[in-house]
C-alpha positions in Angstrom: -100.9 -80.7 83.2 -100.6 -84.0 85.3 -103.6 -86.0 85.2 -105.2 -85.4 88.6 -104.8 -81.3 87.8 -106.2 -82.1 84.3 -109.2 -84.1 85.9 -109.7 -81.1 87.8 -109.9 -78.5 85.3 -112.2 -80.9 83.1 -114.9 -81.2 86.1 -114.4 -77.6 86.7 -115.1 -76.5 83.1 -118.0 -79.2 83.0 -119.8 -77.7 86.2 -119.1 -73.9 84.6 -120.6 -74.5 81.1 -124.2 -73.8 82.1 -123.1 -71.0 84.0 -123.8 -72.0 87.6 -122.2 -74.3 90.0 -124.8 -75.8 92.4 -124.0 -77.4 95.9 -124.5 -80.7 94.5 -122.0 -80.2 91.6 -119.6 -78.6 94.4 -119.7 -82.0 96.5 -118.9 -83.7 93.3 -115.6 -82.0 92.6 -114.5 -82.1 96.3 -114.9 -85.7 96.4 -113.2 -86.1 93.3 -110.3 -83.9 95.2 -110.3 -86.1 98.2 -110.0 -89.1 96.4 -107.5 -88.0 93.7 -104.8 -85.7 95.5 -102.6 -87.3 97.4 -100.2 -84.6 97.8 -100.8 -80.9 98.3 -101.4 -78.8 95.4 -101.9 -75.1 95.2 -105.6 -75.2 94.1 -105.7 -71.2 94.1 -103.4 -71.2 91.4 -105.4 -73.5 89.2 -108.4 -72.3 90.1 -106.8 -68.7 88.6 -106.0 -70.3 85.4 -109.4 -71.5 85.0 -111.5 -68.3 86.6 -109.1 -66.3 83.7 -110.2 -68.4 81.0 -113.3 -66.8 78.5 -116.1 -68.8 77.8 -115.2 -68.9 74.4 -111.9 -70.2 75.5 -113.3 -73.1 77.6 -113.4 -75.9 75.2 -109.8 -75.5 73.7 -108.9 -75.7 77.3 -111.2 -78.8 78.2 -109.5 -80.5 75.1 -105.8 -79.6 76.3 -106.9 -81.2 79.7 -108.7 -84.2 78.1 -105.5 -84.9 76.3 -103.1 -84.6 79.3 -105.7 -86.5 81.4 -105.8 -89.4 78.9 -101.9 -89.5 78.2 -101.0 -90.4 81.8 -104.0 -92.0 82.9 -104.8 -95.9 83.0 -108.4 -97.2 81.5 -109.6 -97.6 85.0 -108.7 -93.9 85.8 -110.5 -92.5 82.9 -113.6 -94.6 83.4 -113.5 -93.2 87.0 -112.9 -89.8 86.1 -116.0 -90.6 83.3 -118.1 -91.5 86.3 -117.3 -88.2 88.3 -118.2 -86.6 85.4 -121.3 -88.0 84.9 -122.1 -87.5 88.8 -121.4 -83.9 88.1 -123.7 -83.3 85.3 -126.7 -85.2 87.0 -125.9 -83.5 90.5 -128.4 -80.6 90.1 -131.1 -82.9 88.2 -130.7 -80.7 85.0 -128.2 -81.8 82.3 -127.8 -78.8 79.7 -127.0 -79.0 76.2 -123.7 -77.3 76.9 -123.2 -80.3 79.7 -124.2 -82.7 77.2 -121.6 -81.6 74.8 -118.5 -81.5 76.9 -119.3 -85.1 78.8 -119.4 -86.1 75.1 -116.5 -85.0 74.3 -114.8 -87.0 77.0 -116.6 -90.2 75.8 -115.8 -89.6 72.2 -112.1 -88.9 72.6 -111.6 -91.1 75.0 -113.3 -94.4 72.8 -115.5 -95.0 75.0 -118.8 -96.4 74.2 
């Protein structure tokens, strides 16, 4: 995955781990798409990939996307995605244990304190 697609996968999984996607979370993802997709992308295909994952496959896929994003991104780009991820987890005013776990994976694996 390129970094933009990987970022989309990261945010989509992060929004789904509590088994509900609020309109506020959807807005954050749309904001990411507007700022990060300078070219036309088949989001239907990407959504199909994400939708076909079983919940017990989310973390493995998330880790793959996390690594792909890291490999292609600069530090400022990683920080920018982290800001989107934080905004996403706070969007519905409830940060679940699952959301916190996945958000922490980003911080831990990217060495951000």
